[in-house]
C-alpha positions as CSV (number, residue, x, y, z in Angstrom):
1,M,42.0,-163.9,31.0
2,S,41.6,-162.1,34.2
3,G,44.3,-159.6,33.1
4,L,42.4,-158.9,29.9
5,I,39.2,-158.3,31.8
6,C,41.0,-155.9,34.1
7,H,42.5,-154.1,31.2
8,V,39.1,-153.8,29.5
9,H,37.5,-152.7,32.8
10,H,40.2,-150.1,33.2
11,A,39.7,-148.9,29.7
12,A,36.0,-148.6,30.3
13,T,36.3,-146.7,33.5
14,D,39.3,-144.5,32.5
15,P,37.9,-141.0,31.7
16,F,40.9,-140.2,29.5
17,R,40.6,-143.2,27.3
18,S,41.3,-142.9,23.6
19,R,39.4,-144.2,20.7
20,V,40.2,-144.5,17.0
21,D,38.5,-142.0,14.7
22,T,36.6,-144.1,12.1
23,R,35.6,-141.1,9.9
24,E,37.0,-140.9,6.5
25,S,40.1,-138.8,6.6
26,L,43.6,-138.9,5.4
27,R,44.9,-140.0,8.8
28,A,43.2,-141.5,11.8
29,T,43.4,-139.2,14.8
30,E,43.1,-140.0,18.5
31,V,40.3,-137.9,20.2
32,L,40.1,-137.5,24.0
33,V,36.5,-137.8,25.3
34,F,35.7,-136.1,28.6
35,P,32.8,-137.4,30.5
36,P,30.4,-135.0,32.2
37,S,31.7,-133.8,35.7
38,N,29.9,-132.5,38.8
39,E,32.4,-129.6,39.3
40,A,31.2,-127.9,36.1
41,T,27.6,-128.1,37.3
42,L,28.5,-126.7,40.7
43,F,30.5,-123.9,39.1
44,T,27.7,-123.1,36.7
45,S,25.2,-123.0,39.6
46,M,27.5,-120.9,41.7
47,M,28.1,-118.4,38.8
48,E,24.3,-118.2,38.3
49,Q,23.8,-117.5,42.0
50,H,26.6,-114.9,42.0
51,H,25.2,-113.2,38.9
52,T,21.7,-113.1,40.4
53,A,23.1,-111.6,43.6
54,M,25.1,-109.0,41.7
55,V,22.1,-108.1,39.6
56,Q,19.9,-107.6,42.6
57,T,22.6,-105.6,44.4
58,T,23.1,-103.4,41.4
59,L,19.4,-102.8,41.0
60,A,19.2,-101.9,44.7
61,L,22.1,-99.5,44.3
62,F,20.6,-97.9,41.3
63,D,17.3,-97.5,43.0
64,D,19.0,-95.9,46.0
65,L,21.0,-93.6,43.7
66,Q,17.9,-92.6,41.8
67,T,16.0,-91.9,45.0
68,R,18.8,-89.7,46.3
69,L,19.2,-87.8,43.0
70,R,15.4,-87.3,42.9
71,N,15.5,-86.0,46.5
72,D,18.4,-83.7,45.7
73,H,16.7,-82.4,42.6
74,D,13.5,-81.7,44.5
75,R,15.4,-80.0,47.2
76,Q,17.2,-77.8,44.7
77,I,14.0,-77.0,42.9
78,N,12.4,-76.0,46.2
79,S,15.3,-73.9,47.2
80,Q,15.4,-72.1,43.8
81,A,11.6,-71.6,44.0
82,A,12.0,-70.1,47.5
83,V,14.8,-67.8,46.3
84,A,12.7,-66.8,43.3
85,V,9.7,-66.1,45.6
86,E,12.0,-64.1,47.9
87,R,13.4,-62.1,45.0
88,E,10.0,-61.5,43.6
89,A,8.8,-60.3,47.0
90,H,11.8,-58.1,47.3
91,A,11.3,-56.7,43.8
92,Q,7.6,-56.1,44.6
93,N,8.6,-54.3,47.8
94,S,11.2,-52.2,46.0
95,L,8.7,-51.5,43.2
96,A,6.1,-50.5,45.7
97,A,8.6,-48.2,47.5
98,L,9.6,-46.7,44.2
99,R,6.0,-46.3,43.2
100,T,5.3,-44.6,46.5
101,T,8.3,-42.3,46.1
102,L,7.4,-41.5,42.5
103,D,3.8,-40.8,43.5
104,G,5.0,-38.5,46.3
105,K,7.3,-36.7,44.0
106,T,4.6,-36.4,41.4
107,I,2.2,-35.0,43.9
108,R,4.9,-32.6,45.1
109,V,5.6,-31.5,41.6
110,K,1.9,-31.0,40.9
111,V,1.6,-29.0,44.1
112,Q,4.6,-26.9,43.2
113,K,3.4,-26.4,39.7
114,L,0.0,-25.3,41.0
115,M,1.7,-22.9,43.4
116,L,3.9,-21.5,40.7
117,L,0.9,-21.1,38.4
118,R,-1.1,-19.3,41.2
119,L,2.0,-17.1,42.0
120,A,2.5,-16.3,38.3
121,T,-1.2,-15.5,37.8
122,H,-1.1,-13.3,40.9
123,H,2.0,-11.5,39.7
124,A,0.6,-11.0,36.2
125,I,-2.6,-9.6,37.7
126,K,-0.7,-7.3,40.0
127,S,1.6,-6.1,37.2
128,H,-1.3,-5.4,34.9
129,L,-3.2,-3.5,37.6
130,H,-0.1,-1.6,38.5
131,V,0.5,-0.6,34.8
132,R,-3.1,0.4,34.4
133,T,-3.0,2.6,37.5
134,L,0.2,4.3,36.4
135,L,-0.7,5.1,32.8
136,P,-3.6,7.3,31.6
137,P,-6.5,5.6,29.8
138,P,-6.1,5.0,26.0
139,W,-8.9,7.5,25.1
140,S,-7.2,10.3,26.9
141,A,-5.8,13.2,24.9
142,E,-2.4,12.8,26.5
143,W,-1.6,9.9,24.2
144,T,-1.5,12.3,21.2
145,D,1.6,14.2,22.5
146,G,5.1,13.2,21.4
147,P,6.5,12.2,24.8
148,M,3.4,10.2,25.6
149,L,3.8,8.4,22.3
150,T,7.3,7.4,23.3
151,I,6.1,6.3,26.7
152,R,3.3,4.4,25.1
153,H,5.8,2.5,22.8
154,A,8.1,1.8,25.8
155,N,5.1,0.6,27.9
156,V,3.9,-1.6,25.0
157,M,7.4,-3.2,24.8
158,S,7.4,-3.7,28.6
159,W,3.9,-5.3,28.3
160,E,5.2,-7.6,25.7
161,Q,8.2,-8.5,27.8
162,D,6.0,-9.0,30.9
163,R,3.6,-11.1,28.8
164,H,6.5,-13.3,27.5
165,F,8.5,-13.6,30.7
166,G,6.0,-13.0,33.4
167,S,3.1,-15.1,32.2
168,P,2.3,-18.6,33.5
169,Q,3.3,-20.1,30.2
170,S,6.8,-18.8,30.6
171,L,7.0,-20.2,34.1
172,L,5.7,-23.5,32.6
173,R,8.5,-23.4,30.1
174,I,11.1,-22.7,32.8
175,L,9.7,-25.5,34.9
176,H,9.7,-27.9,31.9
177,A,13.3,-27.0,31.2
178,W,14.3,-27.5,34.8
179,H,12.5,-30.8,34.8
180,L,14.3,-32.0,31.7
181,Y,17.6,-30.9,33.2
182,S,17.0,-32.7,36.4
183,R,16.0,-35.9,34.5
184,Q,19.2,-35.7,32.4
185,R,21.2,-35.2,35.5
186,T,19.6,-38.2,37.2
187,F,20.1,-40.3,34.1
188,K,23.8,-39.3,33.9
189,E,24.2,-40.2,37.6
190,L,22.5,-43.6,37.1
191,R,24.8,-44.3,34.1
192,L,27.8,-43.3,36.2
193,R,26.8,-45.7,39.0
194,Q,26.2,-48.5,36.5
195,A,29.6,-47.9,34.9
196,Q,31.3,-47.9,38.3
197,T,29.5,-51.1,39.3
198,L,30.6,-52.8,36.0
199,H,34.1,-51.5,36.6
200,R,34.1,-53.0,40.1
201,Q,32.6,-56.2,38.9
202,R,34.8,-56.6,35.8
203,M,36.3,-59.9,35.1
204,P,39.9,-60.6,36.2
205,R,42.6,-59.3,34.0
206,R,44.8,-62.4,33.7
207,P,42.5,-64.5,31.5
208,F,42.2,-61.7,29.0
209,E,45.8,-60.6,29.1
210,A,46.7,-62.6,26.0
211,W,43.7,-61.3,24.1
212,R,44.6,-57.7,25.2
213,R,48.2,-58.2,24.0
214,Y,46.9,-59.7,20.7
215,T,44.6,-56.7,20.1
216,Q,47.3,-54.2,21.1
217,S,49.7,-55.9,18.7
218,L,47.2,-55.8,15.9
219,Q,46.5,-52.1,16.7
220,R,50.3,-51.4,16.7
221,A,50.7,-53.3,13.4
222,R,47.8,-51.3,11.9
223,Q,49.5,-48.1,13.1
224,V,52.8,-49.2,11.7
225,E,51.3,-50.1,8.4
226,H,49.4,-46.8,8.3
227,S,52.6,-44.9,9.1
228,R,54.5,-46.9,6.5
229,V,51.9,-46.2,3.8
230,H,51.8,-42.5,4.8
231,H,55.7,-42.4,4.7
232,E,55.8,-44.1,1.3
233,M,53.2,-41.8,-0.1
234,A,55.1,-38.8,1.3
235,I,58.3,-40.2,-0.3
236,D,56.6,-40.7,-3.6
237,T,55.2,-37.2,-3.5
238,L,58.6,-35.8,-2.7
239,Q,60.2,-37.8,-5.5
240,D,57.5,-36.7,-8.0
241,Q,58.0,-33.1,-6.8
242,H,61.8,-33.4,-7.1
243,V,61.5,-34.9,-10.6
244,A,59.2,-32.1,-11.6
245,D,61.6,-29.5,-10.1
246,L,64.5,-31.1,-12.0
247,Q,62.5,-31.0,-15.2
248,A,61.6,-27.4,-14.6
249,V,65.3,-26.6,-13.8
250,Q,66.4,-28.4,-17.0
251,T,63.8,-26.5,-19.0
252,H,64.9,-23.2,-17.5
253,R,68.6,-24.1,-18.2
254,V,67.8,-24.8,-21.8
255,T,65.8,-21.6,-22.0
256,L,68.7,-19.6,-20.4
257,R,71.2,-21.3,-22.8
258,D,69.0,-20.3,-25.8
259,E,68.7,-16.8,-24.5
260,L,72.5,-16.6,-23.9
261,A,73.2,-17.9,-27.4
262,R,70.8,-15.3,-28.8
263,A,72.4,-12.6,-26.7
264,H,75.9,-13.6,-27.9
265,A,74.6,-13.5,-31.5
266,E,73.0,-10.1,-30.9
267,I,76.3,-8.8,-29.3
268,E,78.3,-10.1,-32.3
269,V,75.8,-8.4,-34.7
270,Y,76.1,-5.2,-32.6
271,Q,79.9,-5.3,-32.6
272,L,79.9,-5.8,-36.4
273,E,77.5,-2.9,-36.7
274,Q,79.7,-0.8,-34.5
275,V,82.8,-1.6,-36.5
276,R,80.9,-0.8,-39.7
277,L,79.7,2.5,-38.3
278,E,83.2,3.4,-37.2
279,E,84.5,2.6,-40.7
280,D,81.8,4.7,-42.2
281,V,82.5,7.6,-39.8
282,R,86.2,7.4,-40.5
283,R,85.6,7.3,-44.3
284,V,83.2,10.3,-44.0
285,F,85.7,12.2,-41.9
286,L,88.5,11.4,-44.4
287,R,86.2,12.5,-47.3
288,G,85.4,15.7,-45.5
289,V,89.1,16.4,-44.8
290,S,89.9,15.7,-48.4
291,A,87.2,17.9,-49.6
292,M,88.4,20.7,-47.3
293,N,92.0,20.3,-48.6
294,L,90.8,20.4,-52.2
295,E,88.8,23.5,-51.5
296,A,91.8,25.1,-49.8
297,L,94.0,24.2,-52.7
298,S,91.5,25.6,-55.1
299,L,91.4,28.8,-53.2
300,F,95.1,29.0,-53.1
301,R,95.3,28.4,-56.8
302,H,92.9,31.3,-57.6
303,N,94.8,33.7,-55.2
304,P,98.5,33.8,-56.5
305,V,99.5,36.3,-53.8
306,H,99.1,33.8,-51.2
307,Q,100.8,31.0,-53.1
308,P,103.1,29.0,-50.9
309,T,106.9,28.9,-51.3
310,P,108.4,25.6,-52.2
311,R,110.4,23.8,-49.6
312,H,112.4,20.6,-49.5
313,E,110.5,17.4,-49.5
314,T,110.8,15.1,-46.6
315,G,109.7,11.5,-46.0
316,D,106.7,12.6,-44.0
317,D,103.5,12.8,-46.0
318,D,101.7,14.7,-43.2
319,V,104.0,17.8,-43.5
320,P,103.0,20.2,-46.3
321,L,105.5,20.6,-49.2
322,Y,104.8,24.4,-49.5
323,K,104.5,27.0,-47.0
324,S,103.0,30.4,-47.6
325,N,105.2,33.6,-47.5
326,P,104.7,35.9,-44.6
């Protein structure tokens, strides 16, 4: 009895006791039941405290980082504002200096222009007075003479030249041209300085070496393609010209052959005509000789004194059978 009670008490106090599953299933399964423990509660509280401490530390770190970033940002903004103010002040000082220099140059140009105008006016007045003192008045009778008319024409031309080249307007034109030339020269010098500055401040060569090689290869490829196309066009042109020349030669050969055949035919006709003419001449000659022989025979027949004496016949037909007596 006491043993049974101890066994029941041990089963009641054993945390890993087993019980029989009374649920409806195919097979009853033993399930371990763990009673609540204090270690889990302690671990949960410790994790909560650690999590709270970590969150607070993280928030403090983020606040510190935000403060430092804000201070750095404000410091950078202040430094940039100070640099911008300094640059603006420097630009204003430079602009004021340039404006002062430009005003001084403008004033000097105006003074020089005024001096040139006064000098030109004075020179024109002096020239006009000098010409008027050297020449007679227009109403004088000396202008009607021939030499004076020539002098008058020459002086009129000199007056026109003086008016064109010695007037204040001509000096203004010269001054304007000189001003334009000086401005162009200054502009060219400025562009040259800018180009030299850009050349000195150009980017390093190594990063763009591949791009430069690529562009050069493309340019060489374009040049090779252009040369190839030009060479092919030249070859096609030469081939067409050669074919045309061959056709012309063939046509000329055919023409020459036709002309040669026609010439051979004409030569044959000429030879036949020559043979026919020779036969006709021979026949005419033989007829003439025969006629002369007949006439001679008739004369001999009518004149018996001169009859030829008979002689022996021979086999030669060319030798006469009778010979006249002496």
